[in-house]
C-alpha positions, 0 to 999 in steps of 0.5 A, spaced: 515 535 407 508 536 403 507 529 401 508 527 409 503 533 411 499 531 406 498 523 406 497 525 415 492 530 412 489 524 408 489 519 415 485 524 418 480 525 414 480 517 414 479 516 421 474 522 421 470 517 417 470 512 422 469 515 429 466 508 432 473 505 430 478 512 432 474 513 439 475 506 441 483 505 439 484 512 442 481 509 448 484 503 449 490 506 447 490 512 452 488 508 458 493 503 456 499 508 456 496 512 461 496 506 467 502 503 465 506 511 465 504 513 472 504 506 475 512 505 473 512 513 475 511 511 482 514 503 482 520 508 480 520 513 485 518 509 491 522 503 490 527 503 484 530 511 486 534 511 492 533 514 498 536 523 496 542 522 501 550 521 499 553 514 498 546 510 500 549 504 499 552 505 505 546 506 510 544 500 514 539 499 518 539 496 525 534 490 527 533 485 534 530 479 532 529 474 536 526 466 533 524 463 538 519 468 540 517 470 533 519 478 534 522 481 528 524 488 526 525 490 533 528 496 536 535 495 539 539 496 545 542 503 547 546 500 551 547 495 544 548 502 539 553 505 544 558 498 544 557 498 537 560 505 536 565 505 540 568 498 539 565 496 531 570 497 526 566 497 519 562 503 521 564 510 518 559 512 522 553 511 527 547 514 530 541 513 535 534 515 537 529 514 540 521 517 538 518 522 543 511 525 541 511 533 544 506 539 544 508 545 540 505 551 543 506 558 542 502 564 538 502 561 532 496 557 532 493 552 536 497 547 541 499 541 536 503 534 537 509 534 533 513 527 532 520 528 534 526 524 536 532 524 540 538 523 537 545 521 539 550 526 535 553 525 529 546 523 526 546 528 521 553 527 518 550 519 519 545 520 513 549 525 510 544 532 510 545 538 512 540 543 515 538 548 508 538 553 514 543 555 521 547 548 524 545 542 527 548 540 534 555 539 537 557 533 542 557 536 548 549 537 546 548 529 546 547 529 554 545 536 556 540 535 560 535 539 559 535 539 552 535 546 549 536 546 541 531 543 536 532 542 529 525 542 525 524 539 517 523 543 512 515 540 513 514 544 519 517 550 518 512 551 513 506 549 515 506 552 523 511 558 521 510 560 514 517 559 513 519 565 517 526 566 514 529 569 520 526 563 525 533 560 526 535 563 533 528 563 536 524 559 542 518 555 541 515 552 546 516 544 546 512 540 553 512 546 556 519 548 556 523 553 551 527 550 546 531 554 541 532 553 534 538 552 531 537 549 524 531 548 518 532 541 515 532 542 506 525 540 503 525 533 501 528 530 507 523 525 510 528 521 515 525 518 518 519 519 515 514 523 518 520 526 523 518 534 524 523 535 530 530 533 532 533 534 539 540 531 542 539 525 546 540 528 553 542 523 556 547 517 556 545 511 551 550 507 555 548 507 562 541 504 561 538 496 562 541 491 556 533 489 556 530 496 554 530 495 546 527 502 543 533 505 541 533 505 532 540 505 528 542 508 522 549 506 520 554 509 515 559 502 511 566 505 511 568 506 503 572 500 504 568 494 507 563 490 504 556 490 507 558 481 509 563 484 513 560 488 517 553 483 518 559 478 520 563 483 524 556 485 528 555 477 528 561 477 532 559 483 538 551 478 538 556 472 540 559 476 545 553 479 549 549 471 549 555 469 552 557 475 557 549 478 558 545 471 557 539 474 561 538 479 556 541 477 550 541 470 549 536 468 544 536 476 540 540 477 534 541 483 530 540 483 522 542 488 518 539 491 512 541 497 507 536 502 509 533 502 501 531 495 502 529 497 509 525 502 507 521 498 501 521 491 503 513 492 505 510 495 499 516 492 494 512 485 492 504 489 491 507 494 486 511 489 483 504 485 482 501 491 479 506 493 474 505 485 472 497 487 471 498 494 468 503 492 463 498 485 461 493 491 460 498 495 455 499 489 451 491 488 451 489 495 449 496 494 443 493 488 441 484 490 440 488 496 437 491 491 433 484 487 431 481 493 430 486 495 424 485 489 421 477 488 422 478 496 418 483 494 413 479 487 411 473 493 410 478 497 405 480 491 400 476 494 394 479 501 395 486 498 395 485 492 389 482 500 386 487 505 388 493 500 386 489 499 379 488 506 377 497 506 378 498 507 385 504 504 387 505 499 393 510 505 396 504 510 396 499 505 400 504 502 405 506 511 406 498 513 408 497 507 412 503 508 415 500 516 416 493 513 419 497 508 424 501 514 426 496 520 426 492 514 431 498 513 435 498 520 437 492 521 438 492 514 442 498 518 446 495 524 447 490 521 451 495 517 455 498 523 457 492 526 460 491 519 463 497 519 466 497 525 469 490 524 472 493 517 474 499 519 478 494 524 482 489 519 483 495 514 486 498 519 490 491 521 492 489 513 494 497 511 495 497 509 503 502 512 508 506 506 508 508 508 501 515 512 502 516 519 497 510 518 494 509 525 494 515 526 490 511 522 484 511 525 478 509 523 471 517 520 469 518 523 461 522 517 461 517 511 462 512 516 459 516 515 452 517 507 453 510 507 454 508 512 447 514 508 444 510 501 444 504 503 443 506 507 437 510 501 434 505 496 434 500 501 432 504 503 426 506 495 425 499 492 425 496 500 420 502 496 415 498 488 415 492 491 410 496 495 406 502 490 404 496 484 404 491 487 399 496 492 396 496 488 389 490 485 389 487 485 382 480 488 382 478 483 378 478 478 384 476 483 389 470 485 385 469 477 384 469 476 392 464 481 393 468 487 398 465 484 403 466 477 401 468 470 403 476 471 402 477 477 405 473 474 411 476 469 412 483 470 412 482 477 417 477 473 421 482 469 423 488 473 424 483 477 429 481 470 432 487 469 433 489 476 438 482 475 441 484 468 444 491 472 446 486 478 449 482 473 452 488 469 455 491 475 458 485 478 461 483 472 465 490 472 468 489 478 471 482 477 473 485 470 477 490 474 480 484 479 482 479 474 484 486 471 489 486 477 492 481 479 493 478 473 497 484 474 500 482 481 503 475 478 503 479 474 510 483 479 511 477 483 513 474 477 516 479 477 522 476 478 529 480 484 532 478 482 538 475 489 540 470 493 537 468 500 538 461 502 534 460 510 532 467 512 537 473 517 536 480 516 538 485 521 539 491 521 543 494 525 548 502 526 551 503 530 558 509 533 558 513 533 565 514 540 565 507 541 568 506 534 570 512 532 573 510 526 578 504 520 576 500 523 581 499 529 576 499 525 570 494 520 573 490 526 577 490 529 570 487 523 566 481 521 571 479 529 571 479 528 563 475 522 563 470 524 568 469 531 565 469 527 558 462 524 561 459 529 562 460 532 555 453 532 552 452 526 546 457 522 550 455 515 551 462 512 554 470 514 554 475 510 556 483 510 556 489 506 553 496 507 553 497 502 546 490 500 540 489 494 538 493 493 532 499 497 535 504 494 539 505 494 545 512 496 550 514 489 550 518 486 558 521 479 561 517 477 567 517 471 572 513 467 575 513 467 582 514 460 585 516 457 579 524 454 578 527 459 574 529 458 567 533 460 561 533 467 560 531 464 552 525 461 555 523 466 560 516 468 559 515 475 555 509 479 554 506 486 551 506 492 555 499 495 555 496 500 560 489 501 560 483 505 565 477 500 568 472 501 562 476 499 557 475 492 556 467 494 556 467 501 552 471 495 546 467 488 548 473 484 550 471 480 554 473 477 561 474 469 561 476 468 568 477 474 574 476 480 574 478 486 570 480 493 573 476 496 579 477 503 582 480 501 587 485 498 585 490 505 586 497 507 587 497 506 594 494 498 593 498 492 592 500 491 584 495 488 580 495 486 572 491 481 568 493 477 562 490 476 555 488 469 553 494 467 549 499 469 555 495 464 560 495 458 555 503 459 552 506 461 560 500 456 564 497 452 559 490 448 562 491 451 569 489 458 571 493 464 572 487 468 576 491 468 583 498 467 581 504 473 582 509 475 577 514 479 578 517 484 573 524 485 570 523 491 566 522 498 567 515 499 568 510 506 568 506 509 574 505 510 581 508 503 582 514 503 577 516 510 577 523 508 578 527 502 577 525 496 581 527 489 581 522 485 581 516 489 581 510 484 584 504 484 582 497 480 582 494 476 576 486 478 577 483 476 570 484 473 564 481 477 558 480 476 551 486 477 545 485 482 541 490 484 535 496 487 538 500 487 532 498 485 525 491 483 523 496 476 519 499 476 526 496 472 532 495 475 539 502 476 543 502 474 550 500 482 553 499 484 560 494 489 562 496 494 567 490 499 571 493 507 569 491 508 576 496 503 577 502 504 572 499 511 568 503 513 562 504 519 559 502 518 552 494 514 552 489 515 547 482 516 549 476 513 546 469 517 547 463 513 544 456 518 541 450 516 542 449 519 535 451 516 529 456 520 527 463 520 531 467 526 528 461 530 531 465 530 538 471 534 535 470 540 536 466 538 544 471 533 546 476 539 544 472 545 549 472 540 555 479 537 555 483 544 554 478 547 560 482 543 565 489 544 559 489 548 553 495 547 553 495 540 551 493 538 543 489 532 542 492 528 535 492 523 531 484 525 531 479 519 527 475 514 528 475 507 531 473 504 524 478 508 521 483 505 525 482 499 524 481 500 516 489 504 516 490 496 517 489 494 511 490 500 507 496 497 502 492 491 502 486 495 499 490 500 495 493 494 491 486 490 490 483 496 488 488 498 483 489 490 480 480 490 480 481 496 475 486 493 471 483 487 471 476 489 469 479 494 463 483 487 461 475 484 460 472 490 457 477 490 452 477 482 451 470 482 450 470 488 445 475 485 441 469 478 442 464 483 440 469 485 433 469 479 430 464 476 431 461 482 427 466 481 422 465 474 422 456 475 421 458 480 414 463 476 411 458 469 412 452 473 410 452 469 404 452 462 407 447 465 413 442 466 408 442 460 405 442 457 411 436 460 411 433 460 406 434 452 406 430 451 413 436 454 418 431 457 424 434 463 427 435 459 434 440 455 430 444 461 427 444 464 434 446 458 436 451 458 430 455 464 432 455 464 441 459 457 439 464 461 435 464 466 440 465 461 446 470 457 442 475 463 442 474 463 450 474 457 451 481 456 447 482 464 451 480 460 458 485 454 457 491 458 456 490 464 460 489 458 466 495 456 465 499 463 465 495 465 471 498 458 475 505 459 472 505 466 475 501 465 481 508 465 485 509 473 484 502 474 488 503 469 493 506 474 498 500 478 498 495 473 499 492 471 507 487 464 508 487 463 501 491 458 496 494 460 489 489 453 487 482 457 489 477 454 487 472 460 488 477 465 485 478 460 479 471 459 478 469 466 479 474 468 474 471 464 469 464 465 470 466 472 469 468 472 463 464 467 460 459 472 462 462 478 458 463 473 453 455 471 451 454 479 452 459 480 447 456 475 442 449 477 442 448 482 438 453 479 432 449 473 434 442 477 434 444 481 427 445 473 424 438 471 426 436 476 423 438 475 416 434 475 411 435 470 405 432 474 399 437 479 400 442 476 401 442 472 394 439 478 390 445 480 392 443 486 396 449 488 400 444 491 406 443 486 411 435 485 414 434 490 419 
């Protein structure tokens, strides 16, 4: 044991004598280990770790799909859910819900908008989680109206009520009505994601429209039923519905993914790309450290030969080099642990909201240990190379070679050159991937949303039925609110809409009056989007034909609608839709649609420009716009534009103005219009930023490798360079000699790296938009960046070679010219 400590102490002293090499190796190992541990911890928690529910592999989600209308992951009809609950034999339990938004008021603080679900009985039993405090609902509560009981999330209990232990049994105010808190869910339960309040449904799911698809569903498989059998049973239900109810079900089917697959499906591929990138960074870091150790081992040839000549055994020398490698790996490991903790914090802070359970991410000890083990193994392995290569060499041979002479140099340089080529190949693969994603992201940012609003603030309002019992009261409030906001100083304009750009509206079927009846699968369908008359003007949405909405489009006048360009082209072709009349076959809102009317007719008065109403990557869906004076909506988004530079400066004046009208209304989701648009690209921005960081790290490490090889080459060939200079070689010629050596390494690395990048192009294909895997600008950019970095790395060794003094070299002076 004493000998081990002595070896470690001696190794630490050797590393202290080489602070530059030690710092470079520790930094490289720390970055590689820390980045891998951090990102693998995120991946393990988000993708690999199953949901924290009993038997999570038996939990399924149900989504509706209509391929003919390009609609995927749509909610299902509550009537379809009711059929499955009563008749499907594959499910042990099944539960459904819809998502109202509620206003929480009381003495605990400002009014607050809370995310809620109204759910069928058995929801908690289906998921398999019970409240931490209190109890849930009984089956009779499902049809109870008005709803009077609630269960709260642990997060809301903590943030709003300060973990009050006697909250259960108390009454809280939601939408102006008293609700008794009967339970609080345990910490960490977050399903559906973001829900703060759970309520019983309050109405019979079976007494609704089969065409109204707004229900979300989760089901638990029976123990002895495979998922394929459940999917087959659901397919038989769908086939029966299509035959019995063709008007509402033709063309529609149901998907049945596992809950975990459904949660992580949208983020899995992006994280896989990042995992591949960070693994490459760790490999480059280990290769870089290997090159540094081999280079320094070559420098110590004379020392090793001398110690061997004085009686040191091969085993003693091997132990010494191993001790140095162990100390170096330990320092790199400590740095890696620090980088891992910092990396996890940074990743959690920067992660998009769509990343499930990201707030639960912690550094995984097993993953950190694995990364540390790989770093330790590679460090010890390459620490042994100099000892095994030099031990046993005669002192006479080492002295003849001049310690830093040609034999040592050529062998060491050749091995390091091979490692540097590997570094360059890996780095160029990352640079190509980063370039492709960056170009793809640029194309995405360049997509025209179809709406713009500079210096604009957005917020949402929800008007409860208790205080706004009918749509006359709803309309009156919103009209007064818009008028009041117009009078606030520094406000340049206001507008209101039920759905914002990049938000899906309710989809509803309609028919064009005067046309022959069509098959229900071909019946027109469009998104339902109520807006105020100033909406098109405020967001720069052009009115292409006819007119927009006017204050005279009131509830006591005939109904009017406007269609977007996509709807006009799809359903009217080259004919103008202005003046046509449409009949709406689904439930609408507001004074003209407060009850179910079949059909409700409206005149098309205008055609407006397309606005992205789903995702940036997808074309705009057909949309019908309705004036809120006729088709009002309780839940509205308001936009206010400022005359100043900072839209957030309007927050307090806007709150004060609206609370003059109703102090119980919370303003939720306060953000700028630019922030609203940026949220659509948050996931891609996260992947691009991290991959760019990893590619930059790989580039720096590869450039350091090139620099090290060339510096060693120049040192090993000083005599040759001196002779060349004495025989008439110019400094420019010597400069080019070194550059040529460096660029030859870069050329080989580029060829290998580009082949590797093309072979791995499928890995990032799903993350690309607007560019192909063979995009010439991305490939050319990666090559240019790598060549530029390599030229910088070549400059210092090449300049040193150009300054070689032949007289000093030929005299055997070991000093290079200054």
